C-alpha positions as CSV (number, residue, x, y, z in Angstrom):
1,M,8.2,7.4,-5.8
2,R,7.8,11.2,-6.2
3,D,7.8,13.6,-3.3
4,T,4.8,12.0,-1.7
5,Q,4.2,11.4,2.0
6,L,4.3,7.9,3.2
7,V,1.6,6.8,5.5
8,S,1.1,3.9,7.9
9,A,-1.5,1.2,7.5
10,K,-3.7,2.9,10.1
11,E,-3.4,6.2,8.3
12,L,-4.3,4.5,5.1
13,E,-7.3,3.0,6.7
14,A,-8.5,6.4,7.8
15,A,-7.9,8.0,4.4
16,I,-9.5,5.4,2.1
17,Q,-11.4,3.1,4.5
18,L,-9.3,0.1,3.6
19,K,-8.8,-1.9,6.8
20,A,-5.1,-1.7,8.0
21,R,-4.9,-5.5,8.2
22,T,-6.2,-5.9,4.7
23,A,-3.7,-3.3,3.4
24,L,-0.9,-5.2,5.0
25,R,-2.1,-8.5,3.6
26,M,-2.4,-7.0,0.1
27,A,1.1,-5.5,0.4
28,Q,2.5,-8.9,1.4
29,A,0.7,-10.6,-1.5
30,G,2.2,-8.0,-3.9
31,L,-1.2,-6.4,-4.8
32,I,-0.4,-2.9,-3.6
33,P,2.9,-1.1,-3.5
34,H,4.6,-0.5,-0.2
35,Y,7.9,0.5,1.4
36,K,9.6,-1.4,4.2
37,L,11.4,0.7,6.7
38,G,14.1,-0.8,8.8
39,A,15.0,-4.5,8.6
40,R,14.4,-5.2,12.3
41,L,11.4,-3.0,12.9
42,G,9.4,-4.3,10.0
43,A,7.6,-1.0,9.5
44,V,5.6,-0.8,6.4
45,R,4.5,2.5,4.8
46,F,2.3,3.3,1.8
47,S,2.1,6.1,-0.7
48,L,-1.6,7.1,-1.0
49,P,-1.5,8.0,-4.7
50,E,0.3,4.8,-5.6
51,V,-2.2,2.6,-3.5
52,L,-5.2,4.4,-5.1
53,D,-3.8,3.8,-8.6
54,A,-3.1,0.1,-7.8
55,L,-6.6,-0.4,-6.4
56,R,-8.1,1.2,-9.5
57,R,-6.0,-1.1,-11.7
58,L,-6.9,-4.1,-9.5
59,A,-10.6,-3.3,-9.9
60,S,-10.3,-3.2,-13.6
61,R,-8.0,-6.3,-13.6
62,E,-5.1,-4.5,-15.2
63,I,-2.6,-5.2,-12.4
64,E,0.4,-7.4,-12.0
65,P,1.8,-8.1,-8.6
66,F,4.4,-5.6,-7.3
67,P,7.9,-6.9,-6.3
């Protein structure tokens, strides 16, 4: 990850019109990259450029699941 701002699922929803719940499910399935913050809190954050790239690759079927 470069010096990019991490956003919540709700902020991601507002930015690219991908439902927050869908983003979380896609992250859990390994389809889009995400970052877990805090073991107990379970907070998940996304890098907008990384998500957009993953969605483009997913649309063109060039994606492998992220760890």
